[in-house]
C-alpha positions as CSV (number, residue, x, y, z in Angstrom):
1,X,0.0,-0.1,0.1
2,X,1.5,3.5,-1.3
3,X,0.1,5.5,1.5
4,X,1.2,3.2,4.3
5,X,4.6,2.8,3.0
6,X,5.4,6.1,1.2
7,X,2.5,8.3,2.6
8,X,1.3,8.9,-1.1
9,X,-1.9,8.1,-3.3
10,X,-1.5,6.1,-6.4
11,X,-2.0,9.3,-7.9
12,X,0.7,11.4,-6.1
13,X,2.9,8.1,-6.5
14,X,2.7,8.2,-10.6
15,X,3.0,11.8,-10.8
16,X,6.3,11.6,-8.8
17,X,7.3,8.7,-10.8
18,X,6.8,9.7,-14.3
19,X,8.0,13.5,-13.6
20,X,11.5,12.2,-12.0
21,X,12.2,9.5,-14.3
22,X,14.9,8.9,-16.7
23,X,13.0,6.0,-18.5
24,X,9.5,5.3,-17.9
25,X,6.7,3.4,-19.7
26,X,3.5,2.0,-19.9
27,X,2.1,-2.1,-20.5
28,X,-1.0,-2.0,-22.7
29,X,-2.6,-5.4,-22.9
30,X,-5.4,-5.9,-25.3
31,X,-5.7,-1.9,-25.5
32,X,-6.1,-1.3,-21.7
33,X,-3.0,0.0,-19.6
34,X,-2.2,-2.9,-17.1
35,X,1.4,-1.2,-15.6
36,X,3.1,2.2,-15.5
37,X,6.6,1.7,-14.7
38,X,10.0,3.7,-14.4
39,X,13.5,4.3,-12.8
40,X,14.7,7.6,-10.9
41,X,18.4,8.1,-10.9
42,X,19.8,8.4,-7.4
43,X,23.4,8.4,-8.2
44,X,25.5,7.9,-11.3
45,X,25.1,4.0,-11.1
46,X,21.6,3.6,-8.9
47,X,18.3,3.9,-10.0
48,X,15.1,3.5,-7.8
49,X,12.8,1.1,-10.0
50,X,8.9,1.8,-9.5
51,X,5.7,0.2,-10.9
52,X,2.0,0.5,-10.1
53,X,-0.1,-2.4,-11.8
54,X,-3.8,-3.0,-12.2
55,X,-5.1,-6.3,-11.4
56,X,-4.4,-7.4,-14.9
57,X,-0.9,-8.5,-14.8
58,X,-2.1,-11.8,-13.0
59,X,-4.5,-12.4,-15.8
60,X,-1.5,-12.4,-18.6
61,X,1.7,-13.5,-16.6
62,X,3.4,-14.6,-19.5
63,X,3.2,-11.3,-21.1
64,X,4.0,-9.2,-18.2
65,X,7.2,-11.1,-17.3
66,X,8.4,-10.9,-21.1
67,X,7.4,-7.0,-21.0
68,X,9.0,-6.6,-17.9
69,X,12.3,-8.3,-19.0
70,X,12.6,-6.3,-21.9
71,X,12.0,-2.8,-20.0
72,X,14.6,-3.9,-17.2
73,X,17.2,-4.2,-19.9
74,X,16.6,-0.9,-21.2
75,X,16.7,0.8,-17.8
76,X,20.0,-1.6,-17.0
77,X,21.8,0.5,-19.9
78,X,21.5,3.6,-17.6
79,X,21.8,1.9,-14.2
80,X,24.1,-0.9,-13.1
81,X,21.7,-1.2,-9.8
82,X,18.0,-1.0,-9.8
83,X,16.5,-1.2,-6.3
84,X,13.4,-0.6,-3.9
85,X,11.3,-2.1,-1.3
86,X,8.4,-4.4,-1.4
87,X,5.5,-5.4,1.3
88,X,7.0,-8.6,2.9
89,X,3.3,-10.1,3.2
90,X,3.0,-9.4,-1.0
91,X,4.4,-13.1,-1.7
92,X,2.9,-12.6,-5.3
93,X,4.9,-9.3,-6.2
94,X,8.0,-11.2,-4.5
95,X,7.6,-14.4,-6.6
96,X,7.2,-12.1,-9.8
97,X,10.1,-9.6,-8.8
98,X,12.5,-13.0,-8.4
99,X,11.3,-14.2,-11.7
100,X,12.1,-11.2,-13.6
101,X,15.6,-11.2,-12.4
102,X,15.6,-9.1,-8.8
103,X,17.3,-10.5,-5.5
104,X,15.7,-10.1,-2.2
105,X,18.7,-9.0,0.0
106,X,17.4,-7.3,3.4
107,X,14.2,-7.3,5.7
108,X,13.4,-4.0,7.3
109,X,10.8,-5.0,9.7
110,X,9.6,-1.2,10.4
111,X,9.3,0.4,7.0
112,X,7.5,3.3,6.1
113,X,4.8,5.0,7.6
114,X,2.7,2.4,8.7
115,X,6.0,0.6,10.2
116,X,5.5,-2.8,8.5
117,X,7.9,-5.3,7.1
118,X,9.2,-4.6,3.8
119,X,11.9,-6.6,1.5
120,X,14.8,-4.5,-0.2
121,X,15.4,-5.8,-3.5
122,X,18.0,-5.2,-6.2
123,X,19.2,-6.2,-9.8
124,X,22.4,-5.8,-11.2
125,X,23.1,-4.9,-14.7
126,X,26.2,-5.9,-16.5
127,X,25.3,-4.2,-19.6
128,X,25.8,-0.7,-17.7
129,X,29.3,-0.8,-17.6
């Protein structure tokens, strides 16, 4: 939940993400937007990766995983390291992150505004160097 973790509504998070991203986009499946995503530069080699999805990616897992891998390879040209945090109770999202090449590295037991458990995840790209 964006409000619990970052204190932002989904609309505010999207506006912030698109305004500050070096790379952003939207996955459209059968004419319907299902995910908006991007990466925000935080250093010369690192970026925060973000996404906001409808429930449709769960209905289109093969499309979603393939499209995400392509987008991550593009983002990896700008960022050696992509990272962010995921609610530790969101097992579907964690499984997805691992399927597209992210590694769960650390549990933050009191994360965000609500002080709930979140995992930190990373993806290191070899194409950025």
